[in-house]
Structures are given as C-alpha cells and as structure tokens.
MOPAC internal coordinates of N, CA, C and O (Angstrom, degrees):
PM7 1SCF
backbone

  N    0.0000 0     0.00 0     0.00 0    0    0    0
  C    1.5046 1     0.00 0     0.00 0    1    0    0
  C    1.5756 1   104.32 1     0.00 0    2    1    0
  O    1.2310 1   120.65 1   -45.35 1    3    2    1
  N    1.3246 1   116.37 1   134.65 1    3    2    1
  C    1.4789 1   115.76 1  -177.96 1    5    3    2
  C    1.5058 1   110.68 1   -78.87 1    6    5    3
  O    1.2310 1   120.44 1   -28.13 1    7    6    5
  N    1.3268 1   116.77 1   151.87 1    7    6    5
  C    1.4379 1   119.54 1  -176.12 1    9    7    6
  C    1.6479 1   104.53 1   -81.32 1   10    9    7
  O    1.2310 1   122.15 1   -30.48 1   11   10    9
  N    1.2858 1   113.49 1   149.52 1   11   10    9
  C    1.4422 1   124.43 1   176.13 1   13   11   10
  C    1.5084 1   110.45 1   -85.83 1   14   13   11
  O    1.2310 1   122.21 1   -30.11 1   15   14   13
  N    1.4269 1   113.38 1   149.89 1   15   14   13
  C    1.4747 1   121.82 1   171.46 1   17   15   14
  C    1.3805 1   111.81 1   -94.08 1   18   17   15
  O    1.2310 1   119.29 1   -86.89 1   19   18   17
  N    1.3969 1   118.96 1    93.11 1   19   18   17
  C    1.4016 1   125.01 1  -178.39 1   21   19   18
  C    1.5372 1   107.16 1  -108.22 1   22   21   19
  O    1.2310 1   121.19 1  -122.27 1   23   22   21
  N    1.2402 1   115.32 1    57.73 1   23   22   21
  C    1.5425 1   115.92 1   172.24 1   25   23   22
  C    1.6423 1   114.34 1   -71.55 1   26   25   23
  O    1.2310 1   116.43 1   -41.04 1   27   26   25
  N    1.1702 1   124.38 1   138.96 1   27   26   25
  C    1.3999 1   128.66 1   173.50 1   29   27   26
  C    1.4500 1   109.42 1  -142.54 1   30   29   27
  O    1.2310 1   121.12 1    -5.91 1   31   30   29
  N    1.3988 1   115.46 1   174.09 1   31   30   29
  C    1.5103 1   119.59 1  -176.15 1   33   31   30
  C    1.4236 1   114.09 1    48.26 1   34   33   31
  O    1.2310 1   116.11 1  -125.44 1   35   34   33
  N    1.2745 1   125.00 1    54.56 1   35   34   33
  C    1.4411 1   129.67 1   177.66 1   37   35   34
  C    1.4327 1   108.44 1   -72.93 1   38   37   35
  O    1.2310 1   120.76 1   -39.07 1   39   38   37
  N    1.3920 1   116.15 1   140.93 1   39   38   37
  C    1.4271 1   123.99 1   174.43 1   41   39   38
  C    1.5440 1   109.89 1  -143.84 1   42   41   39
  O    1.2310 1   122.22 1   -35.80 1   43   42   41
  N    1.2495 1   113.36 1   144.20 1   43   42   41
  C    1.4714 1   115.46 1  -177.42 1   45   43   42
  C    1.6168 1   113.62 1  -115.10 1   46   45   43
  O    1.2310 1   116.45 1   -49.84 1   47   46   45
  N    1.2193 1   124.36 1   130.16 1   47   46   45
  C    1.2932 1   130.94 1   176.91 1   49   47   46
  C    1.5015 1   112.11 1  -118.47 1   50   49   47
  O    1.2310 1   116.99 1   -80.87 1   51   50   49
  N    1.1581 1   123.32 1    99.13 1   51   50   49
  C    1.6121 1   122.12 1  -169.30 1   53   51   50
  C    1.4172 1   107.96 1    52.94 1   54   53   51
  O    1.2310 1   117.24 1    49.06 1   55   54   53
  N    1.2936 1   122.85 1  -130.94 1   55   54   53
  C    1.4755 1   122.41 1  -172.78 1   57   55   54
  C    1.5020 1   113.61 1   -90.52 1   58   57   55
  O    1.2310 1   121.15 1  -173.84 1   59   58   57
  N    1.4278 1   115.41 1     6.16 1   59   58   57
  C    1.5401 1   123.02 1  -176.73 1   61   59   58
  C    1.5197 1   102.63 1  -100.10 1   62   61   59
  O    1.2310 1   120.92 1   -46.20 1   63   62   61
  N    1.3799 1   115.85 1   133.80 1   63   62   61
  C    1.3701 1   120.32 1   172.24 1   65   63   62
  C    1.6014 1   112.28 1  -119.15 1   66   65   63
  O    1.2310 1   121.68 1   -50.49 1   67   66   65
  N    1.3150 1   114.39 1   129.51 1   67   66   65
  C    1.4621 1   124.13 1  -173.21 1   69   67   66
  C    1.4294 1   113.34 1  -104.53 1   70   69   67
  O    1.2310 1   120.25 1   -57.66 1   71   70   69
  N    1.3838 1   117.13 1   122.34 1   71   70   69
  C    1.4930 1   120.43 1   174.02 1   73   71   70
  C    1.4398 1   115.19 1  -124.05 1   74   73   71
  O    1.2310 1   122.20 1   -28.86 1   75   74   73
  N    1.3095 1   113.39 1   151.14 1   75   74   73
  C    1.5183 1   122.62 1  -177.20 1   77   75   74
  C    1.5190 1   106.74 1   -99.09 1   78   77   75
  O    1.2310 1   120.35 1   -43.19 1   79   78   77
  N    1.3322 1   116.94 1   136.81 1   79   78   77
  C    1.6219 1   117.89 1   172.88 1   81   79   78
  C    1.3967 1   106.12 1  -155.06 1   82   81   79
  O    1.2310 1   121.28 1    -3.53 1   83   82   81
  N    1.3289 1   115.15 1   176.47 1   83   82   81
  C    1.3953 1   123.60 1  -175.10 1   85   83   82
  C    1.6447 1   106.38 1  -115.87 1   86   85   83
  O    1.2310 1   121.86 1   -51.69 1   87   86   85
  N    1.3341 1   114.04 1   128.31 1   87   86   85
  C    1.3775 1   120.65 1  -178.44 1   89   87   86
  C    1.4574 1   110.79 1   -77.02 1   90   89   87
  O    1.2310 1   117.84 1    -5.26 1   91   90   89
  N    1.4514 1   121.72 1   174.74 1   91   90   89
  C    1.4216 1   119.47 1  -176.05 1   93   91   90
  C    1.5028 1   119.09 1   -68.24 1   94   93   91
  O    1.2310 1   121.49 1   173.33 1   95   94   93
  N    1.2983 1   114.75 1    -6.67 1   95   94   93
  C    1.4271 1   122.25 1   170.76 1   97   95   94
  C    1.4822 1   115.74 1   -92.21 1   98   97   95
  O    1.2310 1   120.29 1   174.58 1   99   98   97
  N    1.3727 1   117.05 1    -5.42 1   99   98   97
  C    1.4454 1   121.42 1  -178.29 1  101   99   98
  C    1.4076 1   116.93 1    92.84 1  102  101   99
  O    1.2310 1   119.69 1  -176.64 1  103  102  101
  N    1.3942 1   118.19 1     3.36 1  103  102  101
  C    1.4464 1   121.99 1  -179.28 1  105  103  102
  C    1.4967 1   112.97 1   -80.40 1  106  105  103
  O    1.2310 1   116.39 1   -34.77 1  107  106  105
  N    1.2900 1   124.46 1   145.23 1  107  106  105
  C    1.4556 1   123.32 1   171.84 1  109  107  106
  C    1.4647 1   106.93 1   -79.26 1  110  109  107
  O    1.2310 1   123.59 1   -45.59 1  111  110  109
  N    1.4380 1   110.72 1   134.41 1  111  110  109
  C    1.3742 1   123.44 1  -178.93 1  113  111  110
  C    1.5254 1   112.14 1  -128.71 1  114  113  111
  O    1.2310 1   117.94 1   -21.36 1  115  114  113
  N    1.3587 1   121.53 1   158.64 1  115  114  113
  C    1.4797 1   116.01 1   177.16 1  117  115  114
  C    1.6224 1   104.64 1  -126.80 1  118  117  115
  O    1.2310 1   122.07 1   -45.34 1  119  118  117
  N    1.1646 1   113.65 1   134.66 1  119  118  117
  C    1.5322 1   120.25 1   175.08 1  121  119  118
  C    1.4231 1   111.63 1  -111.50 1  122  121  119
  O    1.2310 1   121.86 1   -50.56 1  123  122  121
  N    1.3057 1   114.05 1   129.44 1  123  122  121
  C    1.5741 1   122.81 1   172.51 1  125  123  122
  C    1.4828 1   110.38 1  -110.14 1  126  125  123
  O    1.2310 1   124.17 1   -56.04 1  127  126  125
  N    1.3139 1   109.60 1   123.96 1  127  126  125
  C    1.6229 1   119.28 1  -177.75 1  129  127  126
  C    1.3867 1   108.40 1  -129.17 1  130  129  127
  O    1.2310 1   121.11 1   -46.31 1  131  130  129
  N    1.5653 1   115.48 1   133.69 1  131  130  129
  C    1.3622 1   117.42 1   179.00 1  133  131  130
  C    1.5928 1   102.45 1   -87.84 1  134  133  131
  O    1.2310 1   121.86 1   -39.56 1  135  134  133
  N    1.3422 1   114.04 1   140.44 1  135  134  133
  C    1.3795 1   122.37 1  -176.45 1  137  135  134
  C    1.6520 1   114.56 1  -100.83 1  138  137  135
  O    1.2310 1   124.82 1  -173.55 1  139  138  137
  N    1.3200 1   108.36 1     6.45 1  139  138  137
  C    1.5314 1   113.53 1  -177.97 1  141  139  138
  C    1.5913 1   107.95 1   -73.48 1  142  141  139
  O    1.2310 1   121.75 1   -27.23 1  143  142  141
  N    1.2758 1   114.26 1   152.77 1  143  142  141
  C    1.4835 1   122.86 1   175.88 1  145  143  142
  C    1.5502 1   106.31 1   -61.82 1  146  145  143
  O    1.2310 1   124.29 1   -49.04 1  147  146  145
  N    1.4679 1   109.37 1   130.96 1  147  146  145
  C    1.4018 1   119.10 1   169.53 1  149  147  146
  C    1.6391 1   110.79 1    65.72 1  150  149  147
  O    1.2310 1   119.25 1  -166.27 1  151  150  149
  N    1.0983 1   119.04 1    13.73 1  151  150  149
  C    1.5017 1   121.38 1  -179.31 1  153  151  150
  C    1.5397 1   108.64 1   -83.32 1  154  153  151
  O    1.2310 1   118.65 1   112.23 1  155  154  153
  N    1.2370 1   120.18 1   -67.77 1  155  154  153
  C    1.5145 1   122.17 1   170.49 1  157  155  154
  C    1.5264 1   112.62 1    89.79 1  158  157  155
  O    1.2310 1   119.53 1  -178.42 1  159  158  157
  N    1.4111 1   118.49 1     1.58 1  159  158  157
  C    1.4608 1   116.45 1  -179.97 1  161  159  158
  C    1.5320 1   117.17 1   -77.91 1  162  161  159
  O    1.2310 1   120.93 1   -39.40 1  163  162  161
  N    1.2682 1   115.83 1   140.60 1  163  162  161
  C    1.4315 1   116.37 1   175.71 1  165  163  162
  C    1.5458 1   102.51 1  -164.33 1  166  165  163
  O    1.2310 1   123.11 1   -28.45 1  167  166  165
  N    1.4318 1   111.65 1   151.55 1  167  166  165
  C    1.4620 1   116.30 1   176.33 1  169  167  166
  C    1.4891 1   109.45 1  -154.57 1  170  169  167
  O    1.2310 1   118.39 1   -18.99 1  171  170  169
  N    1.3376 1   120.68 1   161.01 1  171  170  169
  C    1.4288 1   127.52 1  -174.28 1  173  171  170
  C    1.5488 1   105.45 1  -110.90 1  174  173  171
  O    1.2310 1   121.26 1   -38.33 1  175  174  173
  N    1.3575 1   115.20 1   141.67 1  175  174  173
  C    1.6034 1   116.68 1   179.11 1  177  175  174
  C    1.4637 1   106.47 1  -139.51 1  178  177  175
  O    1.2310 1   123.59 1   -25.78 1  179  178  177
  N    1.3596 1   110.71 1   154.22 1  179  178  177
  C    1.4755 1   112.45 1   179.41 1  181  179  178
  C    1.5933 1   112.64 1   -94.98 1  182  181  179
  O    1.2310 1   121.17 1  -178.24 1  183  182  181
  N    1.3461 1   115.37 1     1.76 1  183  182  181
  C    1.4671 1   117.36 1   175.07 1  185  183  182
  C    1.6242 1   108.94 1  -137.10 1  186  185  183
  O    1.2310 1   122.00 1   -29.44 1  187  186  185
  N    1.2933 1   113.78 1   150.56 1  187  186  185
  C    1.3372 1   119.30 1  -173.57 1  189  187  186
  C    1.5475 1   108.41 1   -76.63 1  190  189  187
  O    1.2310 1   121.89 1   147.49 1  191  190  189
  N    1.3328 1   113.98 1   -32.51 1  191  190  189
  C    1.5030 1   115.16 1   173.98 1  193  191  190
  C    1.5911 1   113.93 1   -61.67 1  194  193  191
  O    1.2310 1   118.12 1   140.27 1  195  194  193
  N    1.2925 1   121.20 1   -39.73 1  195  194  193
  C    1.5036 1   125.46 1   175.35 1  197  195  194
  C    1.4486 1   108.27 1   -62.33 1  198  197  195
  O    1.2310 1   119.08 1   138.19 1  199  198  197
  N    1.3475 1   119.36 1   -41.81 1  199  198  197
  C    1.5897 1   115.94 1   179.62 1  201  199  198
  C    1.3163 1   112.26 1   -68.79 1  202  201  199
  O    1.2310 1   117.92 1   145.41 1  203  202  201
  N    1.3432 1   121.57 1   -34.59 1  203  202  201
  C    1.5369 1   124.91 1  -175.48 1  205  203  202
  C    1.6212 1   103.27 1   -73.19 1  206  205  203
  O    1.2310 1   120.66 1   142.08 1  207  206  205
  N    1.2933 1   116.34 1   -37.92 1  207  206  205
  C    1.4605 1   115.66 1   176.07 1  209  207  206
  C    1.5089 1   115.96 1   -67.46 1  210  209  207
  O    1.2310 1   121.87 1   147.60 1  211  210  209
  N    1.1787 1   114.03 1   -32.40 1  211  210  209
  C    1.5659 1   118.00 1   173.58 1  213  211  210
  C    1.3574 1   110.96 1   -71.35 1  214  213  211
  O    1.2310 1   118.37 1   143.35 1  215  214  213
  N    1.4256 1   120.72 1   -36.65 1  215  214  213
  C    1.5408 1   121.61 1  -175.50 1  217  215  214
  C    1.5016 1   107.65 1   -74.08 1  218  217  215
  O    1.2310 1   119.83 1   149.32 1  219  218  217
  N    1.2947 1   117.92 1   -30.68 1  219  218  217
  C    1.5721 1   121.85 1   176.20 1  221  219  218
  C    1.5070 1   112.97 1   -70.27 1  222  221  219
  O    1.2310 1   120.79 1   146.57 1  223  222  221
  N    1.3501 1   116.10 1   -33.43 1  223  222  221
  C    1.4634 1   119.49 1  -177.98 1  225  223  222
  C    1.4508 1   115.60 1   -98.08 1  226  225  223
  O    1.2310 1   120.53 1   179.08 1  227  226  225
  N    1.3720 1   116.59 1    -0.92 1  227  226  225
  C    1.5347 1   117.00 1   178.85 1  229  227  226
  C    1.4046 1   111.22 1   -69.28 1  230  229  227
  O    1.2310 1   119.58 1   -44.12 1  231  230  229
  N    1.3275 1   118.40 1   135.88 1  231  230  229
  C    1.4365 1   128.39 1   162.29 1  233  231  230
  C    1.4175 1   118.78 1  -126.38 1  234  233  231
  O    1.2310 1   119.34 1   -61.18 1  235  234  233
  N    1.3306 1   118.87 1   118.82 1  235  234  233
  C    1.3813 1   131.70 1  -176.64 1  237  235  234
  C    1.5996 1   105.10 1   -59.84 1  238  237  235
  O    1.2310 1   120.11 1   -48.99 1  239  238  237
  N    1.3298 1   117.40 1   131.01 1  239  238  237
  C    1.3978 1   123.22 1   174.43 1  241  239  238
  C    1.5217 1   111.92 1   -95.52 1  242  241  239
  O    1.2310 1   117.10 1   171.16 1  243  242  241
  N    1.2738 1   123.13 1    -8.84 1  243  242  241
  C    1.4184 1   130.68 1   169.57 1  245  243  242
  C    1.5497 1   112.44 1   -68.40 1  246  245  243
  O    1.2310 1   117.91 1   -60.91 1  247  246  245
  N    1.2738 1   121.59 1   119.09 1  247  246  245
  C    1.3909 1   119.93 1   176.58 1  249  247  246
  C    1.6606 1   111.51 1  -122.67 1  250  249  247
  O    1.2310 1   120.10 1   180.00 1  251  250  249

C-alpha cells in the first residue's frame, strides 16, 4: 500500500519549505525541502527547530 502525503503546518523560509507529517510509526517528523529549480535538497528532522535551522543555513549549490 503506498504511503499518503499528509503534510500540514507548512512554512516557508527563503526557498526552503518545511512541512509536518507522521512517519509510519506515528511519530511527528519535519521535512525541509528546497523548492529552487535543480537543487534537489531535502532532509527529515525530528524537531521543528532543527528543520528551521537547516532551512536558514541552506545554500543552493546550483547556479
């Protein structure tokens, strides 16, 4: 069975978008994804503070 995309509490910091979701064990996780063209950076975090810090310090290497 495919997983569902249930992102909520979306927030944007620069080109990075942070969304809250529940993993398959029911724990709350935070995904940070860069929305810039051809960047492809994304990461999962267990706290919103860590996701916000990563979003603030992310620099796209694509020019």
